[in-house]
C-alpha positions in Angstrom: 96.3 131.0 126.0 93.1 131.2 127.8 89.8 132.2 127.6 88.5 135.0 130.1 85.8 132.3 132.4 88.6 132.1 135.0 89.1 135.2 137.4 92.7 134.4 138.6 94.0 134.3 135.1 96.8 136.9 134.3 95.8 139.2 131.7 99.1 138.3 129.9 98.0 135.0 129.2 94.7 136.2 127.2 93.8 135.2 124.1 95.2 137.6 121.1 91.9 137.7 119.6 89.8 138.7 123.0 92.6 141.3 122.9 92.3 142.9 120.3 88.7 143.0 120.5 89.1 144.6 124.0 91.4 147.1 122.9 89.6 148.5 119.3 86.4 149.0 122.1 88.5 151.1 124.6 91.1 152.8 121.6 87.6 154.1 120.4 85.9 155.0 123.6 86.5 158.9 124.3 85.3 159.3 127.8 84.9 155.2 129.0 88.3 154.6 126.9 91.9 153.8 128.1 93.1 157.1 129.2 90.2 156.9 131.8 91.2 153.3 132.5 94.1 154.4 133.8 93.3 156.7 135.5 91.2 154.0 137.8 94.1 151.6 137.6 96.2 154.4 138.6 94.6 154.8 142.2 95.5 151.0 142.6 99.1 151.0 144.7 100.1 147.6 143.5 99.7 148.2 139.4 101.6 151.8 139.9 100.4 153.1 136.9 101.9 156.7 136.9 101.5 159.4 134.6 105.2 158.7 133.0 103.8 155.2 132.0 100.4 157.2 130.4 102.1 159.3 128.3 103.9 155.8 127.3 100.8 154.8 126.2 99.4 157.6 124.4 102.6 158.2 122.5 101.5 154.7 120.7 99.3 156.5 118.5 102.0 157.8 116.5 103.4 154.4 115.5 101.5 152.6 112.5 99.1 150.2 113.8 99.8 151.9 117.4 97.1 151.1 120.2 97.3 152.9 123.9 95.1 150.5 125.2 97.2 147.5 124.1 100.7 149.5 126.1 98.6 150.0 129.3 97.2 146.3 129.3 100.6 144.9 128.8 102.2 146.9 131.8 98.8 146.0 134.2 99.9 142.3 133.2 103.7 142.8 134.1 102.8 144.1 137.1 100.5 141.0 138.0 96.9 142.4 137.1 94.4 139.2 136.8 91.4 138.6 134.4 88.8 139.4 137.3 90.5 142.7 138.8 90.5 143.9 134.7 86.9 143.2 134.9 86.0 145.1 138.2 87.9 148.2 136.5 86.2 147.9 133.1 82.9 147.8 135.6 84.0 151.0 137.2 84.9 152.1 134.2 81.6 151.9 133.0 82.1 150.5 129.8 79.9 147.5 129.1 81.1 146.9 125.7 84.5 146.1 126.7 83.0 144.0 130.0 81.7 142.1 127.3 84.8 141.3 126.1 86.1 139.3 128.8 82.5 137.3 129.5 82.9 133.8 128.1 81.4 133.3 124.6 78.9 130.6 123.7 80.9 129.8 121.8 85.2 129.5 120.9 87.4 127.9 118.6 90.3 126.3 120.6 92.2 125.1 117.6 92.6 126.2 114.1 93.6 124.8 111.3 97.2 125.1 109.9 98.3 125.2 106.4 100.9 122.9 105.4 102.7 121.2 102.2 102.4 117.7 100.7 102.8 115.4 98.3 100.3 113.7 96.2 99.3 110.6 97.4 99.8 111.3 101.0 96.5 111.7 103.9 95.7 115.2 104.3 93.8 116.7 107.5 92.7 119.7 108.7 91.8 120.0 112.3 89.0 122.4 113.6 88.2 122.1 117.5 85.3 124.4 119.3 83.2 124.3 122.1 80.1 125.7 122.6 77.0 126.1 125.5 75.3 123.7 123.2 76.2 121.4 120.5 78.6 122.4 117.8 78.2 121.8 114.2 80.9 121.8 111.7 81.2 122.6 107.8 84.2 122.5 105.8 85.0 125.1 102.6 87.3 125.3 100.1 87.2 128.5 98.5 83.7 129.3 98.8 82.1 125.9 98.1 81.1 123.6 100.2 83.5 120.4 101.0 80.9 117.5 100.7 80.2 115.4 103.8 82.4 117.1 105.7 80.9 117.6 109.1 83.6 116.8 111.6 86.5 118.6 113.6 88.9 116.7 111.1 88.7 117.3 107.5 90.3 113.9 106.1 91.2 113.8 101.7 92.5 110.2 101.5 94.8 110.3 99.0 94.9 114.3 98.2 95.8 114.5 94.6 96.9 118.0 92.9 93.6 119.5 92.4 92.7 119.6 95.9 95.3 122.1 96.1 93.8 125.9 97.7 92.2 127.3 100.6 90.1 125.8 103.4 88.1 127.3 106.2 85.5 126.0 108.3 82.0 127.0 109.6 81.5 126.2 113.1 77.7 126.4 114.5 76.5 126.7 118.3 72.6 127.6 118.2 72.1 130.7 116.6 76.1 131.7 116.8 78.8 130.8 114.4 82.2 131.4 113.7 84.9 131.1 110.9 88.0 129.6 111.6 91.5 130.9 110.1 92.3 130.1 106.2 94.4 127.0 105.9 96.6 126.8 102.4 97.0 123.3 101.5 100.1 123.0 98.5 99.9 119.4 96.7 103.5 118.8 95.4 103.2 116.1 92.6 106.2 114.4 93.9 106.0 110.3 94.3 107.7 109.1 97.8 107.7 106.6 99.6 105.1 106.4 102.8 103.3 103.7 104.3 99.5 103.1 103.7 97.2 105.7 105.4 100.5 108.2 106.4 99.2 111.4 107.2 101.2 114.7 107.5 100.2 115.0 111.2 104.2 113.4 111.8 105.7 116.2 110.2 104.4 119.0 112.2 107.5 121.5 112.8 109.8 119.9 110.2 110.9 120.8 106.6 111.6 118.4 104.0 113.0 119.3 100.6 111.6 116.8 98.0 112.2 118.9 94.8 115.4 120.1 93.9 116.1 122.9 90.8 117.9 122.0 87.6 120.6 123.5 85.9 119.1 125.2 82.8 120.9 125.9 78.9 118.7 128.1 76.9 118.6 130.8 74.1 117.6 134.5 74.6 114.1 134.6 74.2 113.3 131.6 75.6 111.1 131.1 79.0 113.4 130.3 82.2 111.9 127.8 84.2 113.4 126.5 88.0 111.1 124.9 90.2 111.9 123.7 93.9 109.6 121.9 96.6 109.4 121.0 100.5 106.8 119.5 102.7 106.3 120.3 106.2 103.3 121.7 108.3 103.1 125.2 108.4 103.7 125.7 104.9 107.1 126.6 103.5 107.9 129.9 102.2 110.4 130.6 99.7 113.0 133.1 98.6 115.0 132.9 95.2 118.9 133.8 95.1 121.0 134.6 91.9 124.6 135.1 92.8 123.5 135.1 96.5 121.2 138.2 96.0 117.9 137.3 97.1 115.7 138.3 93.7 112.6 140.5 94.3 109.5 139.5 94.7 110.9 135.6 93.6 109.0 134.4 96.9 107.1 131.4 95.3 108.1 127.7 94.4 108.4 128.2 90.4 110.4 130.8 88.9 109.7 131.7 86.1 111.6 134.6 83.5 109.0 135.0 80.5 112.1 136.3 78.1 115.5 135.1 79.3 118.3 137.8 78.4 121.6 137.0 79.1 121.6 139.4 81.6 120.1 136.6 83.6 122.8 133.9 83.5 124.3 133.2 86.7 123.7 130.6 89.4 120.3 130.1 91.1 119.2 127.9 94.8 116.2 129.2 96.5 116.0 129.2 100.8 113.2 127.6 102.5 112.1 127.9 105.2 109.2 127.4 108.4 106.9 129.5 110.7 109.6 128.4 113.6 113.5 128.9 112.6 113.7 126.3 110.6 115.5 126.7 107.0 117.1 124.9 104.4 118.6 125.4 100.8 118.6 123.6 97.3 121.2 122.7 95.8 123.0 125.7 93.6 122.4 125.3 89.8 123.7 127.2 86.8 121.6 129.0 84.1 123.6 129.8 81.1 122.2 131.4 77.8 123.9 131.7 73.9 123.6 134.3 71.4 121.1 132.8 69.4 117.4 134.4 69.6 114.6 132.3 70.1 111.7 133.1 67.3 108.1 131.8 67.7 107.5 128.5 69.9 106.4 124.7 70.1 107.3 122.5 66.8 107.7 126.3 64.6 110.2 127.6 66.8 113.2 128.8 65.0 116.4 131.4 65.9 117.8 133.8 63.9 121.3 132.6 64.0 120.1 129.1 62.5 117.6 129.8 59.6 117.5 126.6 57.4 118.8 127.2 53.8 115.3 126.5 52.3 112.0 127.3 53.6 109.0 124.4 53.0 105.3 124.7 52.8 103.7 123.2 55.9 100.1 124.1 55.2 97.3 124.9 52.4 96.1 128.9 52.3 93.1 130.1 50.6 93.0 134.4 50.2 89.5 135.5 49.0 89.5 138.9 47.6 86.4 140.7 46.7 85.4 144.7 45.9 82.4 146.4 46.5 82.0 147.6 42.7 80.1 145.4 40.1 79.3 146.9 36.6 78.6 143.7 34.7 76.8 142.1 37.7 74.6 144.5 39.7 72.0 142.1 40.8 74.8 141.3 43.2 73.3 142.9 45.8 75.5 141.8 48.8 79.2 140.7 47.6 80.3 140.7 50.9 78.5 137.9 51.6 79.4 136.0 48.5 82.9 136.0 50.0 82.1 135.0 53.4 79.8 132.0 52.0 82.8 130.7 50.3 85.3 130.8 52.4 82.9 128.3 54.8 83.0 126.5 51.7 86.8 126.3 51.7 87.3 126.4 55.5 84.8 123.0 55.4 88.4 121.4 53.0 90.7 122.3 55.7 91.9 125.7 54.0 92.5 128.5 55.8 90.6 131.4 54.8 91.2 134.9 54.8 89.5 137.9 53.4 90.1 141.4 51.9 89.3 144.3 50.2 90.3 144.3 46.4 90.5 147.5 44.2 88.2 148.3 41.4 89.0 147.1 38.2 91.9 143.6 38.7 90.8 140.4 36.9 89.3 137.6 37.8 92.2 134.9 38.0 93.2 131.7 39.9 96.9 130.8 40.5 98.1 127.7 42.0 101.7 126.8 42.8 102.9 123.3 43.4 105.7 123.7 46.5 107.7 121.0 48.1 106.0 119.1 50.8 107.9 119.3 54.5 106.9 115.5 55.3 107.7 112.2 53.5 104.0 111.7 52.2 104.3 114.0 49.0 103.8 117.4 47.8 101.2 120.6 49.7 99.6 122.7 47.5 99.2 126.0 48.2 96.4 128.3 46.3 95.9 131.6 46.0 92.3 132.5 45.1 91.0 135.8 44.1 87.4 136.4 43.1 85.8 139.5 41.8 83.0 140.5 39.8 84.3 143.3 36.5 
């Protein structure tokens, strides 16, 4: 694509950002907009903008994000209109804002950074190149934070780590003018691949490489299903998971997670991976199966409803403190709940899990200790229930 400095440039070769800005100006103007421009161009027999063409342009307002000006410029471009001719038409139109759109800007970003995916340990390189009427300065950002010492057109991180994944953007300054580049997403995969020292992913331009395959899963009902795949390349790959050959709704990330899997989730899964071009590939197809056991809890304390052990064992010490708020024999205690809290803190220092509860009036003091078998071979644990009140 070209800028507007060359009057012989065909208007269909103008940069998209410039065309969009020009169309926005012409669409919003009433007396100096696209309709008046079409009338001016219609006088030129060589371009042949007819009333039927103008009607076709006007119908674009009925489309979502449709632009009559874009349709008019497209027709003019197909008939050989140059940037110089368009500039003359806009000057005749008297729309100074539209004329300004075609004048060379003081700063232009010629090369935008591109999103990519790569594995940890490789070299990350993002490029943003701009030209201006004065010296150009660069500053790279990761999200909203400046990347330290990133003042050149190339942002190089060598080697790249998982923490470097995210969104990057470059701010370009030229005198009092500045522009931001487009956002570039960087996805870093934790995979060990053979590579030559200093190798970057610039060589993967336009090619996909599958580096993580999903694995078959055998789960209990209620557990979490997690399938993961991954590919590297530039631009960044896109993902779509399938189950039994049917695309899964909203399953467009590298990792597919189902928090509480049911038997309805059984099936064969695979992921379709594509890039910005027509290139696409598929992962291996894997099986996901669930049984009739229902998982309860999580981690080391997880058990299943269909496999409850014959005998349960104590695994911790618990102290329960119960106090009431009506003391007949000890009226000097003005804040009994505070006393309970103090004792709770002391018990917690003994690594007991303390709890507080209210107690009905009239229950006597008592302390009960019950010895139960321990879950480990280190001996027995004491499970104590402490009831404390003043009557």
